[in-house]
CHARMM-style PDB file with segment names, atoms N, HN, CA, C and O in Angstrom:
ATOM      1  N   MET     1      -5.317 190.149 -14.411  1.00  0.00      PROA
ATOM      2  CA  MET     1      -4.444 189.382 -15.269  1.00  0.00      PROA
ATOM      3  C   MET     1      -4.476 187.905 -14.877  1.00  0.00      PROA
ATOM      4  O   MET     1      -4.499 187.032 -15.745  1.00  0.00      PROA
ATOM      5  N   ALA     2      -4.479 187.623 -13.565  1.00  0.00      PROA
ATOM      6  HN  ALA     2      -4.461 188.332 -12.860  1.00  0.00      PROA
ATOM      7  CA  ALA     2      -4.501 186.236 -13.114  1.00  0.00      PROA
ATOM      8  C   ALA     2      -5.770 185.529 -13.568  1.00  0.00      PROA
ATOM      9  O   ALA     2      -5.733 184.345 -13.901  1.00  0.00      PROA
ATOM     10  N   ASP     3      -6.883 186.238 -13.586  1.00  0.00      PROA
ATOM     11  HN  ASP     3      -6.913 187.201 -13.316  1.00  0.00      PROA
ATOM     12  CA  ASP     3      -8.138 185.629 -14.033  1.00  0.00      PROA
ATOM     13  C   ASP     3      -8.054 185.185 -15.493  1.00  0.00      PROA
ATOM     14  O   ASP     3      -8.557 184.118 -15.846  1.00  0.00      PROA
ATOM     15  N   SER     4      -7.429 185.988 -16.331  1.00  0.00      PROA
ATOM     16  HN  SER     4      -7.021 186.854 -16.044  1.00  0.00      PROA
ATOM     17  CA  SER     4      -7.317 185.613 -17.738  1.00  0.00      PROA
ATOM     18  C   SER     4      -6.377 184.431 -17.926  1.00  0.00      PROA
ATOM     19  O   SER     4      -6.611 183.584 -18.788  1.00  0.00      PROA
ATOM     20  N   ILE     5      -5.326 184.367 -17.137  1.00  0.00      PROA
ATOM     21  HN  ILE     5      -5.135 185.055 -16.437  1.00  0.00      PROA
ATOM     22  CA  ILE     5      -4.414 183.214 -17.201  1.00  0.00      PROA
ATOM     23  C   ILE     5      -5.139 181.960 -16.764  1.00  0.00      PROA
ATOM     24  O   ILE     5      -5.017 180.912 -17.399  1.00  0.00      PROA
ATOM     25  N   LEU     6      -5.898 182.062 -15.676  1.00  0.00      PROA
ATOM     26  HN  LEU     6      -5.997 182.913 -15.160  1.00  0.00      PROA
ATOM     27  CA  LEU     6      -6.653 180.912 -15.179  1.00  0.00      PROA
ATOM     28  C   LEU     6      -7.655 180.435 -16.221  1.00  0.00      PROA
ATOM     29  O   LEU     6      -7.817 179.230 -16.417  1.00  0.00      PROA
ATOM     30  N   ALA     7      -8.323 181.358 -16.887  1.00  0.00      PROA
ATOM     31  HN  ALA     7      -8.191 182.337 -16.727  1.00  0.00      PROA
ATOM     32  CA  ALA     7      -9.290 180.981 -17.920  1.00  0.00      PROA
ATOM     33  C   ALA     7      -8.610 180.229 -19.047  1.00  0.00      PROA
ATOM     34  O   ALA     7      -9.178 179.283 -19.593  1.00  0.00      PROA
ATOM     35  N   ASP     8      -7.395 180.640 -19.404  1.00  0.00      PROA
ATOM     36  HN  ASP     8      -6.934 181.409 -18.960  1.00  0.00      PROA
ATOM     37  CA  ASP     8      -6.655 179.958 -20.467  1.00  0.00      PROA
ATOM     38  C   ASP     8      -6.214 178.561 -20.050  1.00  0.00      PROA
ATOM     39  O   ASP     8      -6.052 177.686 -20.901  1.00  0.00      PROA
ATOM     40  N   MET     9      -6.019 178.341 -18.755  1.00  0.00      PROA
ATOM     41  HN  MET     9      -6.151 179.051 -18.064  1.00  0.00      PROA
ATOM     42  CA  MET     9      -5.565 177.037 -18.278  1.00  0.00      PROA
ATOM     43  C   MET     9      -6.678 175.996 -18.349  1.00  0.00      PROA
ATOM     44  O   MET     9      -6.398 174.800 -18.432  1.00  0.00      PROA
ATOM     45  N   ARG    10      -7.914 176.426 -18.317  1.00  0.00      PROA
ATOM     46  HN  ARG    10      -8.141 177.397 -18.250  1.00  0.00      PROA
ATOM     47  CA  ARG    10      -9.079 175.529 -18.403  1.00  0.00      PROA
ATOM     48  C   ARG    10      -9.019 174.407 -17.368  1.00  0.00      PROA
ATOM     49  O   ARG    10      -9.082 173.225 -17.709  1.00  0.00      PROA
ATOM     50  N   ILE    11      -8.896 174.793 -16.116  1.00  0.00      PROA
ATOM     51  HN  ILE    11      -8.844 175.752 -15.839  1.00  0.00      PROA
ATOM     52  CA  ILE    11      -8.911 173.823 -15.029  1.00  0.00      PROA
ATOM     53  C   ILE    11     -10.359 173.403 -14.801  1.00  0.00      PROA
ATOM     54  O   ILE    11     -11.220 174.262 -14.610  1.00  0.00      PROA
ATOM     55  N   PRO    12     -10.645 172.119 -14.818  1.00  0.00      PROA
ATOM     56  CA  PRO    12     -12.032 171.678 -14.607  1.00  0.00      PROA
ATOM     57  C   PRO    12     -12.551 172.105 -13.239  1.00  0.00      PROA
ATOM     58  O   PRO    12     -11.872 171.938 -12.227  1.00  0.00      PROA
ATOM     59  N   ASP    13     -13.769 172.660 -13.220  1.00  0.00      PROA
ATOM     60  HN  ASP    13     -14.321 172.796 -14.043  1.00  0.00      PROA
ATOM     61  CA  ASP    13     -14.390 173.026 -11.951  1.00  0.00      PROA
ATOM     62  C   ASP    13     -14.595 171.785 -11.101  1.00  0.00      PROA
ATOM     63  O   ASP    13     -14.765 170.679 -11.614  1.00  0.00      PROA
ATOM     64  N   GLY    14     -14.576 171.990  -9.792  1.00  0.00      PROA
ATOM     65  HN  GLY    14     -14.437 172.888  -9.375  1.00  0.00      PROA
ATOM     66  CA  GLY    14     -14.839 170.888  -8.878  1.00  0.00      PROA
ATOM     67  C   GLY    14     -13.654 169.974  -8.640  1.00  0.00      PROA
ATOM     68  O   GLY    14     -13.820 168.865  -8.133  1.00  0.00      PROA
ATOM     69  N   THR    15     -12.464 170.420  -8.999  1.00  0.00      PROA
ATOM     70  HN  THR    15     -12.329 171.321  -9.411  1.00  0.00      PROA
ATOM     71  CA  THR    15     -11.257 169.641  -8.750  1.00  0.00      PROA
ATOM     72  C   THR    15     -10.437 170.360  -7.685  1.00  0.00      PROA
ATOM     73  O   THR    15     -10.610 171.562  -7.484  1.00  0.00      PROA
ATOM     74  N   PRO    16      -9.543 169.642  -6.999  1.00  0.00      PROA
ATOM     75  CA  PRO    16      -8.685 170.337  -6.041  1.00  0.00      PROA
ATOM     76  C   PRO    16      -7.920 171.490  -6.706  1.00  0.00      PROA
ATOM     77  O   PRO    16      -7.735 172.546  -6.100  1.00  0.00      PROA
ATOM     78  N   ALA    17      -7.483 171.286  -7.934  1.00  0.00      PROA
ATOM     79  HN  ALA    17      -7.634 170.429  -8.426  1.00  0.00      PROA
ATOM     80  CA  ALA    17      -6.742 172.333  -8.644  1.00  0.00      PROA
ATOM     81  C   ALA    17      -7.577 173.594  -8.799  1.00  0.00      PROA
ATOM     82  O   ALA    17      -7.048 174.698  -8.672  1.00  0.00      PROA
ATOM     83  N   SER    18      -8.867 173.455  -9.070  1.00  0.00      PROA
ATOM     84  HN  SER    18      -9.297 172.558  -9.173  1.00  0.00      PROA
ATOM     85  CA  SER    18      -9.708 174.645  -9.251  1.00  0.00      PROA
ATOM     86  C   SER    18      -9.878 175.400  -7.944  1.00  0.00      PROA
ATOM     87  O   SER    18      -9.863 176.631  -7.934  1.00  0.00      PROA
ATOM     88  N   TYR    19     -10.039 174.677  -6.840  1.00  0.00      PROA
ATOM     89  HN  TYR    19     -10.051 173.677  -6.848  1.00  0.00      PROA
ATOM     90  CA  TYR    19     -10.176 175.336  -5.530  1.00  0.00      PROA
ATOM     91  C   TYR    19      -8.887 176.075  -5.164  1.00  0.00      PROA
ATOM     92  O   TYR    19      -8.929 177.217  -4.706  1.00  0.00      PROA
ATOM     93  N   TYR    20      -7.758 175.426  -5.367  1.00  0.00      PROA
ATOM     94  HN  TYR    20      -7.725 174.498  -5.739  1.00  0.00      PROA
ATOM     95  CA  TYR    20      -6.483 176.049  -5.010  1.00  0.00      PROA
ATOM     96  C   TYR    20      -6.097 177.159  -5.983  1.00  0.00      PROA
ATOM     97  O   TYR    20      -5.416 178.105  -5.586  1.00  0.00      PROA
ATOM     98  N   ALA    21      -6.509 177.071  -7.238  1.00  0.00      PROA
ATOM     99  HN  ALA    21      -7.062 176.302  -7.561  1.00  0.00      PROA
ATOM    100  CA  ALA    21      -6.281 178.173  -8.176  1.00  0.00      PROA
ATOM    101  C   ALA    21      -7.072 179.401  -7.729  1.00  0.00      PROA
ATOM    102  O   ALA    21      -6.559 180.520  -7.749  1.00  0.00      PROA
ATOM    103  N   ASP    22      -8.323 179.184  -7.328  1.00  0.00      PROA
ATOM    104  HN  ASP    22      -8.740 178.276  -7.312  1.00  0.00      PROA
ATOM    105  CA  ASP    22      -9.125 180.300  -6.820  1.00  0.00      PROA
ATOM    106  C   ASP    22      -8.505 180.877  -5.551  1.00  0.00      PROA
ATOM    107  O   ASP    22      -8.491 182.093  -5.361  1.00  0.00      PROA
ATOM    108  N   ALA    23      -7.994 180.010  -4.687  1.00  0.00      PROA
ATOM    109  HN  ALA    23      -8.005 179.022  -4.842  1.00  0.00      PROA
ATOM    110  CA  ALA    23      -7.343 180.470  -3.459  1.00  0.00      PROA
ATOM    111  C   ALA    23      -6.086 181.266  -3.788  1.00  0.00      PROA
ATOM    112  O   ALA    23      -5.815 182.280  -3.145  1.00  0.00      PROA
ATOM    113  N   ALA    24      -5.322 180.826  -4.772  1.00  0.00      PROA
ATOM    114  HN  ALA    24      -5.542 180.002  -5.294  1.00  0.00      PROA
ATOM    115  CA  ALA    24      -4.104 181.535  -5.154  1.00  0.00      PROA
ATOM    116  C   ALA    24      -4.421 182.930  -5.688  1.00  0.00      PROA
ATOM    117  O   ALA    24      -3.725 183.896  -5.376  1.00  0.00      PROA
ATOM    118  N   ILE    25      -5.463 183.025  -6.485  1.00  0.00      PROA
ATOM    119  HN  ILE    25      -6.029 182.240  -6.738  1.00  0.00      PROA
ATOM    120  CA  ILE    25      -5.872 184.337  -7.000  1.00  0.00      PROA
ATOM    121  C   ILE    25      -6.307 185.229  -5.849  1.00  0.00      PROA
ATOM    122  O   ILE    25      -5.947 186.405  -5.797  1.00  0.00      PROA
ATOM    123  N   ALA    26      -7.079 184.671  -4.929  1.00  0.00      PROA
ATOM    124  HN  ALA    26      -7.372 183.716  -4.972  1.00  0.00      PROA
ATOM    125  CA  ALA    26      -7.537 185.452  -3.772  1.00  0.00      PROA
ATOM    126  C   ALA    26      -6.354 185.913  -2.928  1.00  0.00      PROA
ATOM    127  O   ALA    26      -6.310 187.067  -2.503  1.00  0.00      PROA
ATOM    128  N   LEU    27      -5.404 185.030  -2.685  1.00  0.00      PROA
ATOM    129  HN  LEU    27      -5.439 184.092  -3.031  1.00  0.00      PROA
ATOM    130  CA  LEU    27      -4.230 185.411  -1.899  1.00  0.00      PROA
ATOM    131  C   LEU    27      -3.414 186.490  -2.613  1.00  0.00      PROA
ATOM    132  O   LEU    27      -2.916 187.424  -1.986  1.00  0.00      PROA
ATOM    133  N   HSD    28      -3.291 186.349  -3.899  1.00  0.00      PROA
ATOM    134  HN  HSD    28      -3.696 185.589  -4.408  1.00  0.00      PROA
ATOM    135  CA  HSD    28      -2.576 187.364  -4.679  1.00  0.00      PROA
ATOM    136  C   HSD    28      -3.258 188.729  -4.542  1.00  0.00      PROA
ATOM    137  O   HSD    28      -2.595 189.765  -4.500  1.00  0.00      PROA
ATOM    138  N   ASN    29      -4.584 188.711  -4.474  1.00  0.00      PROA
ATOM    139  HN  ASN    29      -5.122 187.869  -4.508  1.00  0.00      PROA
ATOM    140  CA  ASN    29      -5.362 189.942  -4.331  1.00  0.00      PROA
ATOM    141  C   ASN    29      -5.554 190.358  -2.877  1.00  0.00      PROA
ATOM    142  O   ASN    29      -6.320 191.277  -2.585  1.00  0.00      PROA
ATOM    143  N   LYS    30      -4.854 189.677  -1.960  1.00  0.00      PROA
ATOM    144  HN  LYS    30      -4.232 188.930  -2.197  1.00  0.00      PROA
ATOM    145  CA  LYS    30      -4.910 189.967  -0.520  1.00  0.00      PROA
ATOM    146  C   LYS    30      -6.306 189.746   0.069  1.00  0.00      PROA
ATOM    147  O   LYS    30      -6.674 190.396   1.047  1.00  0.00      PROA
ATOM    148  N   ASP    31      -7.081 188.837  -0.518  1.00  0.00      PROA
ATOM    149  HN  ASP    31      -6.782 188.308  -1.313  1.00  0.00      PROA
ATOM    150  CA  ASP    31      -8.421 188.500  -0.031  1.00  0.00      PROA
ATOM    151  C   ASP    31      -8.327 187.179   0.741  1.00  0.00      PROA
ATOM    152  O   ASP    31      -8.690 186.120   0.229  1.00  0.00      PROA
ATOM    153  N   THR    32      -7.837 187.263   1.976  1.00  0.00      PROA
ATOM    154  HN  THR    32      -7.542 188.123   2.392  1.00  0.00      PROA
ATOM    155  CA  THR    32      -7.608 186.048   2.760  1.00  0.00      PROA
ATOM    156  C   THR    32      -8.910 185.344   3.125  1.00  0.00      PROA
ATOM    157  O   THR    32      -8.924 184.123   3.280  1.00  0.00      PROA
ATOM    158  N   GLU    33      -9.994 186.087   3.263  1.00  0.00      PROA
ATOM    159  HN  GLU    33      -9.982 187.079   3.137  1.00  0.00      PROA
ATOM    160  CA  GLU    33     -11.275 185.456   3.588  1.00  0.00      PROA
ATOM    161  C   GLU    33     -11.708 184.511   2.472  1.00  0.00      PROA
ATOM    162  O   GLU    33     -12.098 183.374   2.739  1.00  0.00      PROA
ATOM    163  N   LYS    34     -11.644 184.967   1.235  1.00  0.00      PROA
ATOM    164  HN  LYS    34     -11.327 185.891   1.018  1.00  0.00      PROA
ATOM    165  CA  LYS    34     -12.013 184.111   0.103  1.00  0.00      PROA
ATOM    166  C   LYS    34     -11.028 182.956  -0.041  1.00  0.00      PROA
ATOM    167  O   LYS    34     -11.433 181.828  -0.322  1.00  0.00      PROA
ATOM    168  N   ALA    35      -9.750 183.225   0.149  1.00  0.00      PROA
ATOM    169  HN  ALA    35      -9.420 184.141   0.378  1.00  0.00      PROA
ATOM    170  CA  ALA    35      -8.741 182.170   0.043  1.00  0.00      PROA
ATOM    171  C   ALA    35      -8.998 181.081   1.079  1.00  0.00      PROA
ATOM    172  O   ALA    35      -8.954 179.892   0.764  1.00  0.00      PROA
ATOM    173  N   ASN    36      -9.263 181.489   2.302  1.00  0.00      PROA
ATOM    174  HN  ASN    36      -9.298 182.455   2.558  1.00  0.00      PROA
ATOM    175  CA  ASN    36      -9.543 180.510   3.358  1.00  0.00      PROA
ATOM    176  C   ASN    36     -10.798 179.713   3.050  1.00  0.00      PROA
ATOM    177  O   ASN    36     -10.853 178.516   3.331  1.00  0.00      PROA
ATOM    178  N   PHE    37     -11.810 180.359   2.476  1.00  0.00      PROA
ATOM    179  HN  PHE    37     -11.765 181.331   2.248  1.00  0.00      PROA
ATOM    180  CA  PHE    37     -13.038 179.672   2.092  1.00  0.00      PROA
ATOM    181  C   PHE    37     -12.741 178.602   1.034  1.00  0.00      PROA
ATOM    182  O   PHE    37     -13.217 177.471   1.141  1.00  0.00      PROA
ATOM    183  N   CYS    38     -11.961 178.960   0.022  1.00  0.00      PROA
ATOM    184  HN  CYS    38     -11.575 179.879  -0.065  1.00  0.00      PROA
ATOM    185  CA  CYS    38     -11.627 178.016  -1.052  1.00  0.00      PROA
ATOM    186  C   CYS    38     -10.823 176.830  -0.515  1.00  0.00      PROA
ATOM    187  O   CYS    38     -11.075 175.683  -0.883  1.00  0.00      PROA
ATOM    188  N   ILE    39      -9.867 177.113   0.346  1.00  0.00      PROA
ATOM    189  HN  ILE    39      -9.662 178.044   0.645  1.00  0.00      PROA
ATOM    190  CA  ILE    39      -9.039 176.046   0.909  1.00  0.00      PROA
ATOM    191  C   ILE    39      -9.880 175.135   1.801  1.00  0.00      PROA
ATOM    192  O   ILE    39      -9.741 173.913   1.746  1.00  0.00      PROA
ATOM    193  N   ALA    40     -10.748 175.722   2.620  1.00  0.00      PROA
ATOM    194  HN  ALA    40     -10.860 176.714   2.665  1.00  0.00      PROA
ATOM    195  CA  ALA    40     -11.612 174.914   3.491  1.00  0.00      PROA
ATOM    196  C   ALA    40     -12.544 174.034   2.667  1.00  0.00      PROA
ATOM    197  O   ALA    40     -12.795 172.885   3.029  1.00  0.00      PROA
ATOM    198  N   ALA    41     -13.053 174.562   1.568  1.00  0.00      PROA
ATOM    199  HN  ALA    41     -12.849 175.496   1.274  1.00  0.00      PROA
ATOM    200  CA  ALA    41     -13.927 173.771   0.697  1.00  0.00      PROA
ATOM    201  C   ALA    41     -13.157 172.608   0.085  1.00  0.00      PROA
ATOM    202  O   ALA    41     -13.680 171.498  -0.010  1.00  0.00      PROA
ATOM    203  N   ALA    42     -11.925 172.855  -0.327  1.00  0.00      PROA
ATOM    204  HN  ALA    42     -11.501 173.757  -0.249  1.00  0.00      PROA
ATOM    205  CA  ALA    42     -11.100 171.780  -0.886  1.00  0.00      PROA
ATOM    206  C   ALA    42     -10.823 170.717   0.171  1.00  0.00      PROA
ATOM    207  O   ALA    42     -10.901 169.520  -0.106  1.00  0.00      PROA
ATOM    208  N   GLU    43     -10.499 171.163   1.387  1.00  0.00      PROA
ATOM    209  HN  GLU    43     -10.435 172.135   1.612  1.00  0.00      PROA
ATOM    210  CA  GLU    43     -10.214 170.213   2.461  1.00  0.00      PROA
ATOM    211  C   GLU    43     -11.433 169.365   2.802  1.00  0.00      PROA
ATOM    212  O   GLU    43     -11.300 168.198   3.172  1.00  0.00      PROA
ATOM    213  N   LYS    44     -12.614 169.950   2.677  1.00  0.00      PROA
ATOM    214  HN  LYS    44     -12.722 170.898   2.377  1.00  0.00      PROA
ATOM    215  CA  LYS    44     -13.854 169.226   2.975  1.00  0.00      PROA
ATOM    216  C   LYS    44     -14.184 168.190   1.889  1.00  0.00      PROA
ATOM    217  O   LYS    44     -14.719 167.120   2.180  1.00  0.00      PROA
ATOM    218  N   ASN    45     -13.857 168.526   0.645  1.00  0.00      PROA
ATOM    219  HN  ASN    45     -13.422 169.396   0.409  1.00  0.00      PROA
ATOM    220  CA  ASN    45     -14.307 167.707  -0.482  1.00  0.00      PROA
ATOM    221  C   ASN    45     -13.289 166.722  -1.042  1.00  0.00      PROA
ATOM    222  O   ASN    45     -13.641 165.857  -1.843  1.00  0.00      PROA
ATOM    223  N   PHE    46     -12.023 166.846  -0.625  1.00  0.00      PROA
ATOM    224  HN  PHE    46     -11.737 167.549   0.026  1.00  0.00      PROA
ATOM    225  CA  PHE    46     -10.996 165.996  -1.217  1.00  0.00      PROA
ATOM    226  C   PHE    46     -10.109 165.384  -0.143  1.00  0.00      PROA
ATOM    227  O   PHE    46     -10.085 165.846   0.998  1.00  0.00      PROA
ATOM    228  N   SER    47      -9.399 164.365  -0.512  1.00  0.00      PROA
ATOM    229  HN  SER    47      -9.418 163.989  -1.439  1.00  0.00      PROA
ATOM    230  CA  SER    47      -8.556 163.625   0.422  1.00  0.00      PROA
ATOM    231  C   SER    47      -7.413 164.485   0.952  1.00  0.00      PROA
ATOM    232  O   SER    47      -6.992 165.441   0.299  1.00  0.00      PROA
ATOM    233  N   PRO    48      -6.914 164.142   2.136  1.00  0.00      PROA
ATOM    234  CA  PRO    48      -5.758 164.872   2.673  1.00  0.00      PROA
ATOM    235  C   PRO    48      -4.555 164.833   1.726  1.00  0.00      PROA
ATOM    236  O   PRO    48      -3.798 165.800   1.645  1.00  0.00      PROA
ATOM    237  N   GLN    49      -4.380 163.729   1.018  1.00  0.00      PROA
ATOM    238  HN  GLN    49      -4.995 162.943   1.083  1.00  0.00      PROA
ATOM    239  CA  GLN    49      -3.258 163.619   0.094  1.00  0.00      PROA
ATOM    240  C   GLN    49      -3.383 164.617  -1.057  1.00  0.00      PROA
ATOM    241  O   GLN    49      -2.396 165.233  -1.460  1.00  0.00      PROA
ATOM    242  N   SER    50      -4.597 164.775  -1.584  1.00  0.00      PROA
ATOM    243  HN  SER    50      -5.399 164.275  -1.257  1.00  0.00      PROA
ATOM    244  CA  SER    50      -4.810 165.733  -2.667  1.00  0.00      PROA
ATOM    245  C   SER    50      -4.564 167.158  -2.198  1.00  0.00      PROA
ATOM    246  O   SER    50      -3.943 167.955  -2.900  1.00  0.00      PROA
ATOM    247  N   ASN    51      -5.054 167.468  -1.009  1.00  0.00      PROA
ATOM    248  HN  ASN    51      -5.558 166.820  -0.438  1.00  0.00      PROA
ATOM    249  CA  ASN    51      -4.872 168.814  -0.477  1.00  0.00      PROA
ATOM    250  C   ASN    51      -3.410 169.097  -0.172  1.00  0.00      PROA
ATOM    251  O   ASN    51      -2.926 170.203  -0.416  1.00  0.00      PROA
ATOM    252  N   LYS    52      -2.715 168.120   0.353  1.00  0.00      PROA
ATOM    253  HN  LYS    52      -3.108 167.222   0.551  1.00  0.00      PROA
ATOM    254  CA  LYS    52      -1.307 168.317   0.702  1.00  0.00      PROA
ATOM    255  C   LYS    52      -0.497 168.684  -0.533  1.00  0.00      PROA
ATOM    256  O   LYS    52       0.387 169.539  -0.476  1.00  0.00      PROA
ATOM    257  N   LEU    53      -0.801 168.042  -1.632  1.00  0.00      PROA
ATOM    258  HN  LEU    53      -1.519 167.347  -1.678  1.00  0.00      PROA
ATOM    259  CA  LEU    53      -0.084 168.306  -2.883  1.00  0.00      PROA
ATOM    260  C   LEU    53      -0.163 169.784  -3.255  1.00  0.00      PROA
ATOM    261  O   LEU    53       0.847 170.385  -3.618  1.00  0.00      PROA
ATOM    262  N   PHE    54      -1.352 170.371  -3.167  1.00  0.00      PROA
ATOM    263  HN  PHE    54      -2.173 169.882  -2.872  1.00  0.00      PROA
ATOM    264  CA  PHE    54      -1.534 171.760  -3.564  1.00  0.00      PROA
ATOM    265  C   PHE    54      -1.104 172.730  -2.469  1.00  0.00      PROA
ATOM    266  O   PHE    54      -0.513 173.769  -2.763  1.00  0.00      PROA
ATOM    267  N   ALA    55      -1.391 172.405  -1.216  1.00  0.00      PROA
ATOM    268  HN  ALA    55      -1.871 171.560  -0.977  1.00  0.00      PROA
ATOM    269  CA  ALA    55      -1.041 173.292  -0.108  1.00  0.00      PROA
ATOM    270  C   ALA    55       0.472 173.449   0.004  1.00  0.00      PROA
ATOM    271  O   ALA    55       0.962 174.505   0.402  1.00  0.00      PROA
ATOM    272  N   GLU    56       1.200 172.412  -0.343  1.00  0.00      PROA
ATOM    273  HN  GLU    56       0.801 171.554  -0.667  1.00  0.00      PROA
ATOM    274  CA  GLU    56       2.664 172.457  -0.238  1.00  0.00      PROA
ATOM    275  C   GLU    56       3.256 173.647  -1.004  1.00  0.00      PROA
ATOM    276  O   GLU    56       4.189 174.294  -0.528  1.00  0.00      PROA
ATOM    277  N   SER    57       2.718 173.924  -2.169  1.00  0.00      PROA
ATOM    278  HN  SER    57       1.960 173.398  -2.556  1.00  0.00      PROA
ATOM    279  CA  SER    57       3.239 175.058  -2.940  1.00  0.00      PROA
ATOM    280  C   SER    57       2.960 176.379  -2.242  1.00  0.00      PROA
ATOM    281  O   SER    57       3.757 177.312  -2.339  1.00  0.00      PROA
ATOM    282  N   PHE    58       1.832 176.468  -1.537  1.00  0.00      PROA
ATOM    283  HN  PHE    58       1.185 175.709  -1.458  1.00  0.00      PROA
ATOM    284  CA  PHE    58       1.516 177.690  -0.802  1.00  0.00      PROA
ATOM    285  C   PHE    58       2.471 177.869   0.375  1.00  0.00      PROA
ATOM    286  O   PHE    58       2.845 178.993   0.708  1.00  0.00      PROA
ATOM    287  N   TYR    59       2.865 176.765   1.001  1.00  0.00      PROA
ATOM    288  HN  TYR    59       2.562 175.852   0.730  1.00  0.00      PROA
ATOM    289  CA  TYR    59       3.849 176.838   2.093  1.00  0.00      PROA
ATOM    290  C   TYR    59       5.199 177.327   1.555  1.00  0.00      PROA
ATOM    291  O   TYR    59       5.858 178.176   2.156  1.00  0.00      PROA
ATOM    292  N   GLU    60       5.584 176.772   0.422  1.00  0.00      PROA
ATOM    293  HN  GLU    60       5.049 176.082  -0.066  1.00  0.00      PROA
ATOM    294  CA  GLU    60       6.896 177.079  -0.140  1.00  0.00      PROA
ATOM    295  C   GLU    60       7.053 178.551  -0.515  1.00  0.00      PROA
ATOM    296  O   GLU    60       8.141 179.114  -0.391  1.00  0.00      PROA
ATOM    297  N   ILE    61       5.966 179.172  -0.973  1.00  0.00      PROA
ATOM    298  HN  ILE    61       5.082 178.715  -1.073  1.00  0.00      PROA
ATOM    299  CA  ILE    61       6.075 180.580  -1.352  1.00  0.00      PROA
ATOM    300  C   ILE    61       5.667 181.523  -0.226  1.00  0.00      PROA
ATOM    301  O   ILE    61       5.693 182.743  -0.390  1.00  0.00      PROA
ATOM    302  N   GLY    62       5.291 180.955   0.917  1.00  0.00      PROA
ATOM    303  HN  GLY    62       5.270 179.964   1.050  1.00  0.00      PROA
ATOM    304  CA  GLY    62       5.007 181.774   2.087  1.00  0.00      PROA
ATOM    305  C   GLY    62       3.588 182.288   2.202  1.00  0.00      PROA
ATOM    306  O   GLY    62       3.320 183.161   3.027  1.00  0.00      PROA
ATOM    307  N   TRP    63       2.672 181.772   1.399  1.00  0.00      PROA
ATOM    308  HN  TRP    63       2.890 181.063   0.729  1.00  0.00      PROA
ATOM    309  CA  TRP    63       1.276 182.213   1.481  1.00  0.00      PROA
ATOM    310  C   TRP    63       0.537 181.547   2.630  1.00  0.00      PROA
ATOM    311  O   TRP    63      -0.418 182.111   3.162  1.00  0.00      PROA
ATOM    312  N   LEU    64       0.966 180.361   3.015  1.00  0.00      PROA
ATOM    313  HN  LEU    64       1.743 179.902   2.583  1.00  0.00      PROA
ATOM    314  CA  LEU    64       0.386 179.646   4.160  1.00  0.00      PROA
ATOM    315  C   LEU    64       1.505 179.280   5.108  1.00  0.00      PROA
ATOM    316  O   LEU    64       2.655 179.097   4.710  1.00  0.00      PROA
ATOM    317  N   LYS    65       1.141 179.177   6.368  1.00  0.00      PROA
ATOM    318  HN  LYS    65       0.206 179.326   6.692  1.00  0.00      PROA
ATOM    319  CA  LYS    65       2.092 178.715   7.376  1.00  0.00      PROA
ATOM    320  C   LYS    65       1.697 177.303   7.781  1.00  0.00      PROA
ATOM    321  O   LYS    65       0.515 176.986   7.908  1.00  0.00      PROA
ATOM    322  N   ARG    66       2.691 176.472   7.978  1.00  0.00      PROA
ATOM    323  HN  ARG    66       3.652 176.729   7.875  1.00  0.00      PROA
ATOM    324  CA  ARG    66       2.431 175.099   8.404  1.00  0.00      PROA
ATOM    325  C   ARG    66       1.879 175.102   9.825  1.00  0.00      PROA
ATOM    326  O   ARG    66       2.272 175.915  10.661  1.00  0.00      PROA
ATOM    327  N   ALA    67       0.966 174.183  10.075  1.00  0.00      PROA
ATOM    328  HN  ALA    67       0.647 173.522   9.396  1.00  0.00      PROA
ATOM    329  CA  ALA    67       0.422 174.036  11.419  1.00  0.00      PROA
ATOM    330  C   ALA    67       1.514 173.510  12.350  1.00  0.00      PROA
ATOM    331  O   ALA    67       2.353 172.702  11.952  1.00  0.00      PROA
ATOM    332  N   ALA    68       1.489 173.974  13.574  1.00  0.00      PROA
ATOM    333  HN  ALA    68       0.807 174.631  13.898  1.00  0.00      PROA
ATOM    334  CA  ALA    68       2.460 173.489  14.563  1.00  0.00      PROA
ATOM    335  C   ALA    68       2.194 172.017  14.833  1.00  0.00      PROA
ATOM    336  O   ALA    68       1.042 171.590  14.920  1.00  0.00      PROA
ATOM    337  N   ARG    69       3.250 171.258  14.962  1.00  0.00      PROA
ATOM    338  HN  ARG    69       4.185 171.605  14.891  1.00  0.00      PROA
ATOM    339  CA  ARG    69       3.091 169.804  15.175  1.00  0.00      PROA
ATOM    340  C   ARG    69       3.196 169.445  16.609  1.00  0.00      PROA
ATOM    341  OT1 ARG    69       3.086 168.271  16.961  1.00  0.00      PROA
TER     342      ARG     69
END
């Protein structure tokens, strides 16, 4: 179901949103390996500010844990 919703959203490939959408689907499906891959790819290809924007929502819903400071 999530795949069909994502297809309807038409998120452009190669954007931080597309990487984090793929990670969200993977996390929903309990595929942490794929989710971590998508997040790492986003972190490699986009600015920390862009990643923070999307990662914040994952922290809020409990899918990611904040790094210890």
